[in-house]
Residue frames as a rotation matrix with the C-alpha (Angstrom) as fourth column:
MET 1
0.311 -0.632 -0.709 -30.45
-0.739 0.308 -0.599 63.20
0.597 0.711 -0.372 44.11
GLY 2
-0.679 -0.591 0.435 -29.30
-0.727 0.456 -0.514 61.38
0.105 -0.665 -0.739 47.26
ARG 3
-0.023 0.778 0.628 -32.67
-0.616 0.484 -0.621 59.67
-0.788 -0.401 0.468 47.54
LEU 4
0.741 0.265 -0.617 -32.43
-0.670 0.342 -0.659 58.47
0.036 0.902 0.431 43.95
LEU 5
-0.204 -0.906 -0.371 -29.00
-0.715 0.396 -0.576 56.96
0.669 0.148 -0.729 44.61
TYR 6
-0.626 0.034 0.779 -30.34
-0.689 0.444 -0.573 55.29
-0.366 -0.895 -0.255 47.75
ILE 7
0.460 0.873 0.164 -33.27
-0.609 0.444 -0.657 53.76
-0.647 0.202 0.735 45.84
SER 8
0.563 -0.333 -0.756 -30.93
-0.687 0.320 -0.652 52.59
0.459 0.887 -0.049 43.07
GLU 9
-0.556 -0.823 0.114 -28.59
-0.715 0.404 -0.570 51.00
0.423 -0.399 -0.813 45.62
CYS 10
-0.304 0.543 0.783 -31.51
-0.654 0.478 -0.586 49.26
-0.693 -0.690 0.210 47.36
LYS 11
0.743 0.575 -0.342 -32.72
-0.625 0.414 -0.662 47.86
-0.239 0.705 0.667 44.01
ARG 12
0.120 -0.811 -0.573 -29.20
-0.727 0.321 -0.606 46.60
0.676 0.489 -0.551 43.31
ARG 13
-0.706 -0.387 0.593 -29.00
-0.707 0.446 -0.549 44.85
-0.052 -0.807 -0.589 46.71
ILE 14
0.138 0.858 0.494 -32.42
-0.612 0.466 -0.638 43.24
-0.778 -0.214 0.590 46.27
ALA 15
0.735 0.093 -0.672 -31.55
-0.655 0.354 -0.668 42.05
0.175 0.931 0.322 42.75
ALA 16
-0.293 -0.924 -0.244 -28.24
-0.723 0.381 -0.576 40.60
0.625 0.007 -0.780 43.99
LYS 17
-0.537 0.152 0.829 -29.97
-0.702 0.465 -0.540 38.86
-0.468 -0.872 -0.143 46.89
LYS 18
0.572 0.816 0.082 -32.49
-0.577 0.472 -0.667 37.27
-0.583 0.334 0.741 44.50
GLY 19
0.602 -0.383 -0.701 -29.80
-0.650 0.274 -0.708 36.26
0.464 0.882 -0.084 42.02
PHE 20
-0.439 -0.898 0.014 -27.42
-0.699 0.332 -0.634 34.83
0.564 -0.288 -0.774 44.59
SER 21
0.152 0.574 0.805 -30.07
-0.945 0.323 -0.052 32.91
-0.290 -0.753 0.591 46.53
PRO 22
0.966 0.201 -0.163 -29.75
-0.244 0.918 -0.313 29.73
0.087 0.342 0.936 44.38
TRP 23
0.253 -0.951 -0.179 -25.95
-0.177 0.137 -0.975 30.05
0.951 0.278 -0.133 44.44
ARG 24
-0.224 -0.286 0.932 -25.93
-0.952 -0.143 -0.272 30.19
0.211 -0.948 -0.240 48.24
ARG 25
0.600 0.521 0.607 -27.80
-0.626 0.778 -0.049 26.88
-0.498 -0.351 0.793 48.27
ARG 26
0.941 -0.206 -0.268 -25.82
-0.092 0.607 -0.789 25.35
0.325 0.767 0.553 45.41
PHE 27
0.185 -0.982 -0.028 -22.34
0.056 0.039 -0.998 26.31
0.981 0.183 0.063 46.60
GLY 28
0.645 0.150 -0.750 -22.89
0.712 0.238 0.660 26.85
0.277 -0.960 0.046 50.33
ILE 29
-0.505 -0.858 -0.095 -21.01
0.854 -0.480 -0.201 30.14
0.127 -0.182 0.975 50.36
SER 30
0.193 0.496 -0.847 -21.72
0.599 -0.743 -0.299 33.69
-0.777 -0.450 -0.441 51.42
LEU 31
-0.535 -0.272 0.800 -22.34
0.825 -0.373 0.425 36.13
0.183 0.887 0.424 48.56
ASP 32
0.052 0.567 -0.822 -23.44
0.542 -0.707 -0.454 39.76
-0.838 -0.422 -0.345 48.48
ASP 33
0.893 0.440 0.094 -24.01
0.320 -0.475 -0.820 42.59
-0.317 0.762 -0.565 46.04
ASN 34
0.564 -0.760 -0.322 -20.26
-0.780 -0.618 0.092 43.31
-0.270 0.200 -0.942 45.94
THR 35
0.257 -0.456 0.852 -19.22
0.065 0.888 0.456 39.74
-0.964 -0.062 0.258 45.09
SER 36
0.337 -0.270 -0.902 -17.01
-0.918 -0.309 -0.250 39.67
-0.211 0.912 -0.352 42.01
ILE 37
0.857 -0.110 -0.503 -15.59
-0.151 0.880 -0.450 36.75
0.493 0.461 0.738 40.06
ARG 38
-0.138 -0.983 0.118 -12.26
-0.361 -0.061 -0.930 37.44
0.922 -0.171 -0.347 41.75
ARG 39
-0.372 0.034 0.928 -13.89
-0.926 -0.083 -0.368 36.73
0.064 -0.996 0.062 45.14
LEU 40
0.751 0.638 -0.172 -15.27
-0.633 0.769 0.089 33.31
0.189 0.042 0.981 44.15
ASP 41
0.116 -0.743 0.659 -13.32
-0.672 0.430 0.603 30.37
-0.731 -0.513 -0.449 45.55
ASN 42
-0.702 -0.581 -0.412 -11.69
-0.684 0.391 0.616 27.67
-0.197 0.714 -0.672 43.41
PRO 43
-0.748 0.448 0.489 -14.45
0.393 0.893 -0.217 25.02
-0.534 0.030 -0.845 43.77
VAL 44
0.320 0.881 -0.348 -17.01
0.174 -0.416 -0.893 27.52
-0.931 0.225 -0.286 42.45
ILE 45
0.042 -0.398 -0.917 -14.73
-0.858 -0.485 0.171 28.54
-0.513 0.779 -0.362 39.57
LYS 46
-0.898 -0.412 0.153 -14.16
-0.304 0.833 0.463 24.85
-0.318 0.369 -0.873 38.75
TYR 47
-0.301 0.877 0.375 -17.91
0.513 0.480 -0.711 24.24
-0.804 -0.022 -0.595 38.66
LEU 48
0.544 0.616 -0.570 -18.57
-0.020 -0.670 -0.742 27.21
-0.839 0.415 -0.352 36.38
VAL 49
-0.157 -0.771 -0.617 -15.51
-0.630 -0.403 0.664 27.08
-0.761 0.493 -0.422 34.10
ARG 50
-0.612 -0.157 0.775 -16.51
0.259 0.886 0.384 23.96
-0.747 0.436 -0.502 32.18
GLY 51
-0.638 0.416 -0.648 -19.34
-0.719 -0.623 0.309 25.61
-0.275 0.663 0.697 30.26
ASN 52
-0.927 0.342 -0.154 -21.52
0.261 0.883 0.391 22.51
0.270 0.323 -0.907 30.43
GLU 53
-0.114 0.985 0.132 -25.26
0.296 -0.093 0.951 22.25
0.948 0.148 -0.281 31.07
ASP 54
0.318 0.204 -0.926 -24.81
0.935 0.094 0.342 22.45
0.157 -0.974 -0.161 34.86
SER 55
-0.593 -0.586 -0.552 -22.70
0.668 -0.741 0.069 25.60
-0.449 -0.328 0.831 34.71
SER 56
-0.804 0.388 0.451 -25.09
0.149 -0.602 0.785 27.18
0.576 0.698 0.425 32.18
SER 57
0.204 0.925 -0.321 -27.96
0.593 0.145 0.792 26.46
0.779 -0.352 -0.519 34.54
ALA 58
0.038 -0.274 -0.961 -26.05
0.958 -0.264 0.113 28.10
-0.285 -0.925 0.252 37.40
PHE 59
-0.930 -0.366 -0.039 -25.43
0.331 -0.878 0.345 31.20
-0.161 0.308 0.938 35.27
TYR 60
-0.437 0.849 0.298 -29.11
0.241 -0.209 0.948 31.27
0.866 0.486 -0.114 34.24
GLU 61
0.259 0.507 -0.822 -30.11
0.919 0.131 0.371 31.12
0.296 -0.852 -0.432 37.94
LEU 62
-0.369 -0.537 -0.759 -27.89
0.759 -0.645 0.087 34.08
-0.536 -0.544 0.646 38.72
ILE 63
-0.988 -0.098 0.120 -28.74
0.153 -0.744 0.651 36.23
0.026 0.661 0.750 35.72
MET 64
-0.335 0.937 0.096 -32.47
0.323 0.019 0.946 35.55
0.885 0.348 -0.309 35.60
GLY 65
0.172 0.349 -0.921 -32.74
0.980 0.037 0.197 36.07
0.103 -0.936 -0.336 39.36
MET 66
-0.540 -0.479 -0.692 -30.95
0.583 -0.806 0.103 39.41
-0.607 -0.348 0.715 39.21
LYS 67
-0.985 0.170 0.001 -32.99
-0.108 -0.630 0.769 40.55
0.131 0.758 0.639 36.22
GLY 68
-0.484 0.850 0.209 -36.30
-0.524 -0.090 -0.847 39.44
-0.701 -0.519 0.489 37.74
LEU 69
-0.306 0.313 -0.899 -36.95
-0.906 0.195 0.376 36.91
0.293 0.930 0.224 34.96
GLY 70
0.753 0.650 0.103 -37.77
-0.642 0.691 0.332 33.97
0.145 -0.316 0.938 37.19
LEU 71
0.394 -0.560 0.729 -36.02
-0.356 0.638 0.683 30.67
-0.847 -0.529 0.052 37.82
ALA 72
-0.549 -0.785 -0.286 -33.54
-0.592 0.124 0.796 28.97
-0.590 0.607 -0.533 35.47
PRO 73
-0.605 0.323 0.728 -36.02
0.513 0.857 0.046 26.32
-0.609 0.401 -0.684 34.21
ARG 74
0.494 0.834 -0.245 -38.07
0.378 -0.460 -0.803 29.19
-0.783 0.304 -0.543 32.76
PHE 75
-0.397 -0.752 -0.526 -35.19
-0.184 -0.496 0.849 30.13
-0.899 0.433 0.058 30.43
HIS 76
-0.890 -0.009 0.455 -36.68
0.401 0.458 0.793 28.23
-0.216 0.889 -0.404 27.48
TYR 77
0.067 0.990 0.127 -40.00
0.996 -0.058 -0.074 30.07
-0.066 0.131 -0.989 27.93
LEU 78
-0.172 -0.195 -0.966 -38.51
0.288 -0.947 0.140 33.57
-0.942 -0.254 0.219 27.82
ASP 79
0.912 0.392 -0.121 -39.26
0.037 -0.374 -0.927 35.82
-0.408 0.841 -0.355 24.87
SER 80
0.668 -0.657 0.351 -36.53
0.678 0.342 -0.650 35.91
0.307 0.672 0.674 22.20
GLU 81
0.390 -0.524 0.757 -35.04
-0.191 -0.851 -0.490 39.22
0.901 0.047 -0.432 23.30
SER 82
0.616 -0.125 0.778 -34.79
-0.787 -0.065 0.613 38.20
-0.026 -0.990 -0.138 26.96
LYS 83
0.898 -0.273 0.344 -33.38
0.236 0.961 0.146 34.80
-0.370 -0.050 0.928 26.02
MET 84
0.546 -0.718 0.432 -30.71
0.521 -0.112 -0.846 36.44
0.656 0.687 0.313 23.82
ASN 85
0.410 -0.356 0.840 -29.83
-0.591 -0.805 -0.052 38.89
0.695 -0.475 -0.540 26.59
VAL 86
0.757 -0.100 0.646 -29.45
-0.529 0.486 0.696 36.08
-0.384 -0.868 0.315 29.17
THR 87
0.833 -0.450 0.322 -27.37
0.543 0.778 -0.317 34.07
-0.107 0.439 0.892 26.68
ASP 88
0.476 -0.669 0.571 -25.07
0.130 -0.589 -0.798 37.02
0.870 0.454 -0.193 25.92
ILE 89
0.424 -0.290 0.858 -24.49
-0.847 -0.461 0.263 37.67
0.319 -0.839 -0.441 29.62
THR 90
0.887 -0.079 0.454 -23.93
-0.144 0.889 0.435 33.95
-0.438 -0.451 0.777 30.26
LEU 91
0.707 -0.645 0.289 -21.24
0.631 0.392 -0.669 33.78
0.318 0.656 0.685 27.58
PHE 92
0.352 -0.554 0.754 -19.61
-0.296 -0.830 -0.472 36.96
0.888 -0.057 -0.456 28.89
LEU 93
0.544 -0.105 0.833 -19.54
-0.837 0.003 0.547 35.64
-0.060 -0.994 -0.086 32.47
LEU 94
0.932 -0.229 0.281 -18.28
0.229 0.973 0.034 32.24
-0.281 0.033 0.959 31.29
ASP 95
0.495 -0.788 0.367 -15.38
0.361 -0.198 -0.911 33.98
0.790 0.584 0.186 29.53
LEU 96
0.285 -0.378 0.881 -14.62
-0.692 -0.717 -0.083 35.97
0.663 -0.586 -0.466 32.68
VAL 97
0.800 0.017 0.600 -14.66
-0.483 0.613 0.625 32.82
-0.357 -0.790 0.499 34.84
ARG 98
0.823 -0.522 0.222 -12.26
0.564 0.713 -0.416 31.17
0.059 0.468 0.882 32.41
PHE 99
0.323 -0.721 0.613 -9.99
0.014 -0.644 -0.765 34.21
0.946 0.255 -0.198 32.42
GLU 100
0.515 -0.095 0.852 -10.03
-0.834 -0.282 0.474 34.14
0.195 -0.955 -0.224 36.22
ALA 101
0.921 -0.194 0.338 -8.97
0.074 0.939 0.335 30.47
-0.383 -0.284 0.879 36.22
MET 102
0.577 -0.731 0.364 -6.16
0.639 0.127 -0.758 31.31
0.508 0.670 0.541 33.79
TYR 103
0.356 -0.408 0.841 -5.15
-0.443 -0.866 -0.232 34.29
0.823 -0.290 -0.489 35.94
ARG 104
0.751 -0.007 0.661 -5.01
-0.640 0.240 0.730 32.13
-0.163 -0.971 0.176 39.08
MET 105
0.810 -0.486 0.330 -2.67
0.499 0.865 0.051 29.72
-0.310 0.123 0.943 37.28
GLY 106
0.082 -0.810 -0.581 -0.41
0.062 -0.577 0.814 32.62
-0.995 -0.103 0.002 36.26
TRP 107
-0.209 -0.121 0.970 -1.28
0.899 0.368 0.240 32.33
-0.386 0.922 0.032 32.56
LEU 108
0.227 0.412 0.882 -2.88
0.744 -0.658 0.116 35.77
0.629 0.630 -0.456 32.11
ASP 109
-0.896 -0.381 0.229 -2.29
0.195 -0.801 -0.566 39.29
0.399 -0.462 0.792 33.32
ASP 110
-0.614 0.696 -0.373 -4.92
0.422 -0.110 -0.900 40.84
-0.668 -0.709 -0.226 35.54
TYR 111
-0.678 0.533 0.507 -8.18
0.470 -0.216 0.856 41.95
0.565 0.818 -0.105 33.93
PRO 112
-0.929 0.197 0.312 -10.29
-0.348 -0.750 -0.563 44.72
0.123 -0.631 0.766 35.47
PHE 113
-0.093 0.978 -0.186 -13.68
-0.708 0.066 0.703 43.07
0.700 0.197 0.687 34.77
LEU 114
-0.172 -0.032 -0.985 -12.78
0.351 0.932 -0.091 40.26
0.920 -0.362 -0.149 37.17
LYS 115
-0.864 -0.209 -0.458 -13.04
0.501 -0.252 -0.828 42.71
0.058 -0.945 0.323 40.08
VAL 116
-0.686 0.701 0.196 -16.38
-0.600 -0.698 0.391 44.26
0.411 0.151 0.899 39.04
PRO 117
-0.579 0.535 0.616 -19.29
-0.419 0.453 -0.787 43.02
-0.700 -0.713 -0.038 41.18
LEU 118
-0.870 0.294 0.395 -21.36
0.474 0.716 0.512 40.39
-0.132 0.633 -0.763 39.38
ALA 119
0.074 0.950 -0.303 -24.49
0.733 -0.258 -0.630 42.44
-0.676 -0.175 -0.715 40.13
ASP 120
0.143 -0.090 -0.986 -23.04
-0.353 -0.935 0.034 45.33
-0.925 0.343 -0.166 38.12
LEU 121
-0.865 -0.495 -0.077 -21.81
-0.272 0.334 0.903 43.11
-0.421 0.802 -0.424 35.26
ILE 122
-0.638 0.688 0.345 -25.32
0.752 0.654 0.086 41.69
-0.166 0.314 -0.935 34.91
GLN 123
0.242 0.836 -0.493 -27.46
0.669 -0.511 -0.539 44.77
-0.703 -0.199 -0.683 35.52
ALA 124
0.441 -0.132 -0.888 -25.37
-0.389 -0.920 -0.057 47.10
-0.809 0.370 -0.457 33.33
PHE 125
-0.119 -0.550 0.827 -24.27
0.498 0.687 0.529 44.58
-0.859 0.475 0.192 30.70
GLN 126
0.413 0.359 0.837 -25.95
0.909 -0.103 -0.405 46.24
-0.059 0.928 -0.369 27.70
GLU 127
0.993 0.076 0.085 -24.95
0.080 -0.996 -0.046 49.78
0.081 0.053 -0.995 28.66
GLN 128
0.624 -0.770 0.134 -21.40
-0.728 -0.510 0.457 49.26
-0.284 -0.383 -0.879 29.93
PHE 129
-0.084 -0.753 0.653 -19.98
-0.514 0.594 0.619 45.81
-0.854 -0.283 -0.437 29.23
SER 130
0.688 0.422 0.590 -21.41
0.182 0.687 -0.703 44.32
-0.702 0.591 0.396 26.02
ALA 131
0.872 -0.390 -0.295 -18.90
-0.456 -0.428 -0.781 46.15
0.178 0.815 -0.551 23.83
ALA 132
-0.049 -0.963 0.266 -16.04
-0.999 0.042 -0.033 44.46
0.020 -0.267 -0.964 25.72
ARG 133
0.614 0.405 0.678 -17.43
-0.560 0.828 0.012 40.93
-0.556 -0.387 0.735 25.56
HIS 134
0.960 -0.279 -0.032 -14.98
0.163 0.648 -0.744 39.85
0.228 0.709 0.667 22.84
ASN 135
0.362 -0.864 0.350 -11.90
-0.737 -0.495 -0.460 41.30
0.571 -0.091 -0.816 24.53
THR 136
0.745 -0.225 -0.628 -9.38
0.461 0.854 0.241 39.17
0.483 -0.469 0.740 26.38
PRO 137
0.817 -0.573 -0.068 -6.67
-0.271 -0.486 0.831 39.87
-0.509 -0.660 -0.552 28.93
ALA 138
0.385 -0.784 -0.486 -3.03
-0.822 -0.052 -0.566 39.71
0.419 0.618 -0.665 27.85
LEU 139
0.730 -0.267 -0.629 -0.98
0.312 0.949 -0.040 36.56
0.608 -0.167 0.776 28.22
SER 140
0.898 -0.441 0.005 1.38
-0.155 -0.306 0.939 36.69
-0.412 -0.844 -0.343 31.19
SER 141
0.433 -0.826 -0.361 5.04
-0.819 -0.193 -0.541 37.14
0.377 0.530 -0.760 30.34
ALA 142
-0.318 -0.526 0.789 5.68
-0.824 0.565 0.044 34.12
-0.469 -0.636 -0.613 32.59
HIS 143
0.660 0.621 0.422 3.67
-0.310 0.738 -0.600 31.80
-0.684 0.265 0.680 30.29
PRO 144
-0.161 -0.804 0.572 5.82
0.270 0.521 0.809 29.47
-0.949 0.285 0.133 28.13
LEU 145
0.014 0.232 0.973 4.05
0.991 0.126 -0.044 30.62
-0.133 0.965 -0.228 24.95
TYR 146
0.446 0.211 -0.870 4.57
0.357 -0.933 -0.044 34.33
-0.821 -0.291 -0.492 25.64
GLU 147
-0.550 -0.731 -0.404 7.12
-0.120 -0.409 0.905 34.83
-0.826 0.546 0.137 22.83
GLU 148
-0.745 0.383 0.546 4.69
0.667 0.419 0.616 33.28
0.007 0.823 -0.567 20.34
TYR 149
0.248 0.912 -0.327 1.92
0.917 -0.330 -0.223 35.49
-0.312 -0.245 -0.918 21.71
VAL 150
0.250 -0.185 -0.950 3.84
0.054 -0.977 0.205 38.76
-0.967 -0.102 -0.234 21.29
ALA 151
-0.827 -0.561 0.037 4.90
0.031 0.021 0.999 37.70
-0.561 0.828 0.000 17.78
GLU 152
-0.233 0.844 0.483 1.22
0.944 0.316 -0.098 37.46
-0.235 0.433 -0.870 16.80
PHE 153
-0.619 0.243 0.747 -0.44
0.242 -0.846 0.476 40.33
0.748 0.475 0.464 14.98
GLU 154
-0.964 0.170 0.204 -2.16
-0.257 -0.402 -0.879 42.34
-0.067 -0.900 0.432 17.72
GLY 155
-0.188 0.967 -0.171 -5.60
-0.976 -0.165 0.142 41.67
0.109 0.194 0.975 16.24
ASP 156
0.169 0.196 -0.966 -5.02
-0.323 0.937 0.134 37.91
0.931 0.290 0.222 16.49
ARG 157
-0.793 -0.586 0.166 -4.02
-0.326 0.179 -0.928 37.88
0.514 -0.791 -0.333 20.15
HIS 158
-0.143 0.823 0.549 -7.61
-0.965 0.007 -0.261 37.44
-0.219 -0.568 0.794 21.32
SER 159
0.694 0.375 -0.615 -7.80
-0.580 0.797 -0.168 34.22
0.427 0.473 0.771 19.29
PHE 160
-0.256 -0.881 -0.398 -4.46
-0.252 0.458 -0.852 33.09
0.933 -0.118 -0.339 20.69
ILE 161
-0.741 0.042 0.670 -5.81
-0.671 -0.062 -0.739 33.43
0.011 -0.997 0.074 24.25
ARG 162
0.255 0.957 0.140 -9.07
-0.939 0.279 -0.201 31.67
-0.231 -0.080 0.970 23.37
LYS 163
0.390 -0.185 -0.902 -7.18
-0.467 0.804 -0.367 28.72
0.793 0.565 0.227 21.88
LEU 164
-0.705 -0.709 -0.002 -5.62
-0.309 0.309 -0.900 28.17
0.638 -0.634 -0.437 25.32
ILE 165
-0.134 0.737 0.663 -9.01
-0.975 -0.219 0.046 27.82
0.179 -0.640 0.747 27.04
PRO 166
0.711 0.462 -0.530 -9.52
-0.378 0.887 0.267 24.03
0.593 0.010 0.805 26.65
GLU 167
-0.054 -0.821 -0.569 -6.08
0.412 0.501 -0.761 23.29
0.910 -0.275 0.311 28.10
ALA 168
-0.712 -0.192 0.676 -6.63
-0.413 -0.664 -0.624 25.89
0.568 -0.723 0.393 30.84
ILE 169
0.308 0.903 0.298 -9.95
-0.867 0.137 0.480 24.30
0.392 -0.406 0.825 31.87
LYS 170
0.676 -0.092 -0.731 -8.38
0.118 0.993 -0.015 20.86
0.728 -0.076 0.682 32.12
THR 171
-0.381 -0.918 -0.113 -5.32
0.347 -0.029 -0.937 22.12
0.857 -0.396 0.330 34.01
PHE 172
-0.559 0.209 0.803 -7.37
-0.666 -0.689 -0.285 24.23
0.494 -0.694 0.524 36.42
CYS 173
0.508 0.858 0.078 -9.90
-0.763 0.405 0.504 21.49
0.401 -0.316 0.860 37.12
ASP 174
0.520 -0.404 -0.753 -7.10
0.298 0.911 -0.284 18.99
0.801 -0.077 0.594 37.78
MET 175
-0.454 -0.708 0.541 -5.51
-0.257 -0.477 -0.840 21.28
0.853 -0.520 0.034 40.39
GLU 176
-0.475 0.240 -0.846 -5.97
0.827 0.452 -0.336 20.50
0.302 -0.859 -0.413 44.08
ASP 177
0.496 0.693 0.524 -8.56
0.334 -0.709 0.621 22.71
0.802 -0.133 -0.583 45.76
ASP 178
-0.766 -0.598 -0.234 -7.37
0.467 -0.268 -0.842 25.11
0.441 -0.755 0.485 48.38
ALA 179
-0.405 0.625 -0.668 -9.34
0.783 -0.140 -0.606 27.08
-0.472 -0.768 -0.433 50.94
GLY 180
0.367 0.527 -0.767 -9.76
0.110 -0.843 -0.527 30.11
-0.924 0.109 -0.367 48.71
THR 181
0.979 0.045 -0.197 -8.42
-0.175 -0.296 -0.939 31.83
-0.100 0.954 -0.282 45.64
């Protein structure tokens, strides 16, 4: 049993190393198999949060590298199932990056997925995280729209949070960078 865990941990480290290799070059930062979204610095979050072609490419690099699917330019040549899987994970990670930006600005309460290593979010997405991909953290009680938020029907609160995303992206990207989070 111990040997199986050791092999599994080695595979996880190798996958993370492959996935993070392009990010080390792109962002010039140190990353390892325990790197979570919470541990990414503000310039990286700003790069990823926009959801444009560049950030999608960065997510493809990470996900495809960790899943052994090749380099990001190969995305369009993947079979339909692999392409859908990479897309689902990309959208999930993009949401998490946006929630992290909102958390750093004090707009949202903490969210446990932000502390889960990226390697685990990617490798175990289908088994452990896909069911939660539409969830959102709660709005912080310090946010000016909090009273409106709590007045919403509970089932509509996810939409309320998502409607704040465009403003959050602009506000976060306009903030001065600091040394870290």
